[in-house]
MILUMDREN-941256 format. One record per residue (C-alpha): residue in one letter; chain; x, y, z. Coordinates in steps of 0.1 Angstrom, whole numbers, plus 5000, padded with zeros to 4 digits. Layout:
// residues N
<A; A; <X; Y; Z>>
...
This chain:
// residues 240
<M; A; <4999; 5001; 4998>>
<P; A; <5030; 5021; 5007>>
<D; A; <5043; 5019; 4969>>
<I; A; <5011; 5028; 4956>>
<L; A; <5005; 5060; 4979>>
<V; A; <5039; 5070; 4966>>
<S; A; <5035; 5064; 4932>>
<S; A; <4999; 5086; 4932>>
<I; A; <5015; 5115; 4952>>
<L; A; <5044; 5116; 4927>>
<A; A; <5019; 5116; 4896>>
<G; A; <4995; 5144; 4916>>
<L; A; <5031; 5166; 4926>>
<A; A; <5038; 5166; 4884>>
<T; A; <5012; 5190; 4884>>
<V; A; <5033; 5214; 4908>>
<L; A; <5065; 5209; 4884>>
<G; A; <5042; 5225; 4855>>
<G; A; <5037; 5255; 4877>>
<V; A; <5074; 5253; 4888>>
<I; A; <5081; 5254; 4852>>
<V; A; <5059; 5285; 4844>>
<L; A; <5077; 5301; 4871>>
<F; A; <5112; 5294; 4865>>
<L; A; <5110; 5310; 4829>>
<G; A; <5086; 5339; 4842>>
<R; A; <5054; 5355; 4820>>
<P; A; <5056; 5346; 4787>>
<S; A; <5051; 5371; 4759>>
<D; A; <5012; 5369; 4744>>
<R; A; <5025; 5346; 4716>>
<V; A; <5041; 5324; 4739>>
<L; A; <5008; 5323; 4762>>
<G; A; <4987; 5317; 4733>>
<L; A; <5011; 5286; 4724>>
<F; A; <5008; 5270; 4760>>
<L; A; <4974; 5279; 4762>>
<G; A; <4968; 5256; 4731>>
<L; A; <4995; 5231; 4747>>
<A; A; <4968; 5225; 4777>>
<S; A; <4942; 5230; 4756>>
<G; A; <4951; 5199; 4734>>
<V; A; <4963; 5181; 4762>>
<M; A; <4929; 5184; 4785>>
<L; A; <4913; 5175; 4752>>
<A; A; <4931; 5143; 4745>>
<V; A; <4930; 5133; 4783>>
<V; A; <4889; 5132; 4774>>
<A; A; <4891; 5117; 4740>>
<V; A; <4913; 5087; 4745>>
<D; A; <4910; 5082; 4781>>
<L; A; <4882; 5094; 4800>>
<L; A; <4852; 5091; 4779>>
<P; A; <4864; 5054; 4768>>
<A; A; <4869; 5044; 4805>>
<A; A; <4836; 5056; 4815>>
<L; A; <4819; 5034; 4783>>
<E; A; <4840; 5006; 4796>>
<H; A; <4829; 5008; 4830>>
<G; A; <4789; 5020; 4822>>
<S; A; <4764; 5028; 4799>>
<R; A; <4760; 5052; 4774>>
<L; A; <4736; 5068; 4793>>
<S; A; <4753; 5071; 4826>>
<T; A; <4784; 5087; 4806>>
<T; A; <4760; 5111; 4789>>
<C; A; <4744; 5126; 4825>>
<G; A; <4779; 5127; 4842>>
<F; A; <4794; 5142; 4811>>
<A; A; <4761; 5170; 4814>>
<L; A; <4764; 5175; 4849>>
<G; A; <4805; 5181; 4848>>
<V; A; <4799; 5206; 4819>>
<L; A; <4770; 5225; 4836>>
<L; A; <4784; 5227; 4868>>
<L; A; <4824; 5243; 4856>>
<A; A; <4796; 5263; 4833>>
<S; A; <4777; 5279; 4867>>
<I; A; <4811; 5281; 4891>>
<G; A; <4822; 5302; 4861>>
<N; A; <4791; 5323; 4858>>
<T; A; <4797; 5330; 4899>>
<L; A; <4829; 5341; 4894>>
<A; A; <4826; 5362; 4870>>
<R; A; <4796; 5380; 4887>>
<R; A; <4815; 5380; 4919>>
<Q; A; <4842; 5401; 4903>>
<R; A; <4814; 5427; 4883>>
<R; A; <4806; 5435; 4921>>
<R; A; <4838; 5443; 4932>>
<K; A; <4848; 5464; 4903>>
<K; A; <4823; 5485; 4879>>
<Q; A; <4849; 5476; 4850>>
<Y; A; <4855; 5439; 4845>>
<S; A; <4899; 5436; 4841>>
<W; A; <4917; 5411; 4819>>
<R; A; <4935; 5404; 4847>>
<D; A; <4904; 5393; 4865>>
<S; A; <4895; 5372; 4830>>
<Y; A; <4930; 5350; 4834>>
<V; A; <4926; 5345; 4874>>
<R; A; <4886; 5331; 4867>>
<M; A; <4903; 5311; 4838>>
<G; A; <4932; 5300; 4859>>
<I; A; <4909; 5290; 4889>>
<L; A; <4886; 5270; 4866>>
<V; A; <4915; 5253; 4849>>
<A; A; <4920; 5236; 4883>>
<L; A; <4889; 5229; 4891>>
<G; A; <4887; 5209; 4857>>
<I; A; <4917; 5194; 4867>>
<A; A; <4912; 5185; 4901>>
<L; A; <4877; 5168; 4890>>
<H; A; <4895; 5144; 4866>>
<D; A; <4927; 5140; 4887>>
<L; A; <4904; 5122; 4912>>
<P; A; <4893; 5093; 4892>>
<E; A; <4926; 5089; 4879>>
<G; A; <4934; 5083; 4912>>
<L; A; <4910; 5059; 4912>>
<A; A; <4927; 5041; 4875>>
<I; A; <4961; 5038; 4896>>
<G; A; <4945; 5025; 4926>>
<A; A; <4925; 4996; 4904>>
<G; A; <4955; 4995; 4885>>
<F; A; <4980; 4984; 4914>>
<A; A; <4948; 4960; 4923>>
<A; A; <4955; 4943; 4893>>
<T; A; <4989; 4943; 4885>>
<E; A; <5019; 4964; 4897>>
<E; A; <5033; 4968; 4864>>
<L; A; <5000; 4980; 4855>>
<G; A; <4995; 5006; 4881>>
<T; A; <5032; 5016; 4876>>
<L; A; <5024; 5025; 4842>>
<L; A; <4993; 5042; 4849>>
<A; A; <5013; 5062; 4876>>
<L; A; <5042; 5077; 4851>>
<A; A; <5014; 5082; 4822>>
<I; A; <4993; 5098; 4845>>
<G; A; <5023; 5123; 4861>>
<L; A; <5038; 5130; 4825>>
<H; A; <5003; 5142; 4815>>
<N; A; <4998; 5162; 4843>>
<I; A; <5030; 5187; 4837>>
<P; A; <5017; 5207; 4809>>
<E; A; <4985; 5210; 4827>>
<G; A; <5000; 5222; 4855>>
<I; A; <5015; 5248; 4834>>
<G; A; <4980; 5257; 4819>>
<L; A; <4967; 5259; 4853>>
<A; A; <4996; 5286; 4861>>
<L; A; <4998; 5307; 4834>>
<P; A; <4966; 5324; 4834>>
<L; A; <4972; 5327; 4875>>
<L; A; <5005; 5344; 4865>>
<Y; A; <4991; 5371; 4840>>
<G; A; <4966; 5376; 4866>>
<G; A; <4987; 5391; 4889>>
<W; A; <4993; 5358; 4911>>
<S; A; <5024; 5357; 4936>>
<A; A; <5048; 5324; 4932>>
<W; A; <5033; 5315; 4966>>
<Q; A; <5000; 5316; 4956>>
<I; A; <5004; 5293; 4927>>
<L; A; <5021; 5269; 4939>>
<S; A; <4997; 5264; 4970>>
<L; A; <4967; 5259; 4943>>
<C; A; <4991; 5237; 4923>>
<L; A; <4998; 5216; 4954>>
<L; A; <4960; 5216; 4966>>
<V; A; <4953; 5200; 4930>>
<A; A; <4979; 5181; 4934>>
<I; A; <4969; 5161; 4967>>
<V; A; <4935; 5148; 4947>>
<T; A; <4954; 5122; 4926>>
<P; A; <4965; 5106; 4957>>
<L; A; <4929; 5111; 4976>>
<G; A; <4913; 5088; 4951>>
<T; A; <4937; 5063; 4949>>
<L; A; <4933; 5062; 4987>>
<L; A; <4898; 5062; 4985>>
<S; A; <4902; 5035; 4956>>
<L; A; <4917; 5012; 4980>>
<L; A; <4893; 5019; 5008>>
<L; A; <4864; 5011; 4984>>
<L; A; <4875; 4986; 4961>>
<Q; A; <4832; 4976; 4957>>
<L; A; <4827; 5009; 4940>>
<S; A; <4795; 5004; 4915>>
<P; A; <4808; 5004; 4882>>
<Q; A; <4780; 5031; 4871>>
<A; A; <4795; 5054; 4894>>
<I; A; <4827; 5053; 4885>>
<A; A; <4816; 5058; 4850>>
<M; A; <4799; 5084; 4858>>
<S; A; <4826; 5102; 4877>>
<L; A; <4847; 5097; 4845>>
<A; A; <4821; 5114; 4824>>
<F; A; <4816; 5146; 4850>>
<A; A; <4854; 5151; 4848>>
<A; A; <4855; 5148; 4812>>
<G; A; <4826; 5173; 4806>>
<A; A; <4845; 5198; 4830>>
<M; A; <4875; 5199; 4811>>
<V; A; <4858; 5200; 4776>>
<F; A; <4835; 5231; 4790>>
<V; A; <4870; 5247; 4800>>
<V; A; <4888; 5244; 4767>>
<A; A; <4858; 5255; 4755>>
<D; A; <4849; 5284; 4771>>
<E; A; <4880; 5299; 4786>>
<L; A; <4916; 5286; 4772>>
<I; A; <4911; 5283; 4735>>
<P; A; <4892; 5319; 4731>>
<T; A; <4915; 5334; 4749>>
<S; A; <4948; 5319; 4735>>
<H; A; <4934; 5328; 4702>>
<D; A; <4933; 5366; 4712>>
<S; A; <4972; 5360; 4716>>
<S; A; <4976; 5336; 4680>>
<R; A; <4954; 5316; 4666>>
<L; A; <4985; 5302; 4643>>
<L; A; <4998; 5293; 4678>>
<T; A; <4966; 5277; 4692>>
<A; A; <4961; 5253; 4666>>
<C; A; <4998; 5245; 4670>>
<G; A; <5000; 5240; 4706>>
<L; A; <4964; 5223; 4707>>
<T; A; <4981; 5199; 4675>>
<F; A; <5015; 5192; 4699>>
<G; A; <4993; 5186; 4732>>
<F; A; <4974; 5164; 4714>>
<A; A; <5001; 5143; 4701>>
<I; A; <5018; 5142; 4736>>
<I; A; <4988; 5122; 4752>>
<L; A; <4985; 5100; 4724>>
<T; A; <5023; 5092; 4725>>
<I; A; <5020; 5085; 4763>>
<F; A; <4988; 5063; 4761>>
């Protein structure tokens, strides 16, 4: 059990590594920002397409997958609208920094929502064979790095300090081992519940990409956004 949790913790901490990379490189130019936001978009869409939705359909029915996906989209849309309303109450004019902070928080929520079932997947993998669990932890850790970059970049643009960004990255990183611990404690989870949680995370991530990441990155550079999205998608296809 300790080895399983260590592997899961390391996979989660890869999100923090992505944040450290952003802080080390400093605030990028608008064109570089567009490239990296496109990269994060590609990674998240690829995870949805090749990991989350296929796994949801494997564990449950199309109905449970569709319901989970719709709930993920609706929850993130509701959170996004709430954040926007609060920002408008604080300031009469909605600043570009506010929009980046909101984007970063939504990305963090989207990542956290899909890190929980990923933690469950690591636990299930180790329950099958140690080799499978280790491979899943490695794959999840690798794609958590660009996700951490996608989380930290908008917050850096929004004026957050280094410790605030790293604290949020660490908070998100904790979700993965929590999911693994949950899988070890609740091995009798309903397949339909697992399917809905996977699809829920997929819907949340698709909303973040469609509503926040791509529109903002397009403002910087449509070409670099497309390049980053393609490269991010290719990274996950290579891993999986």
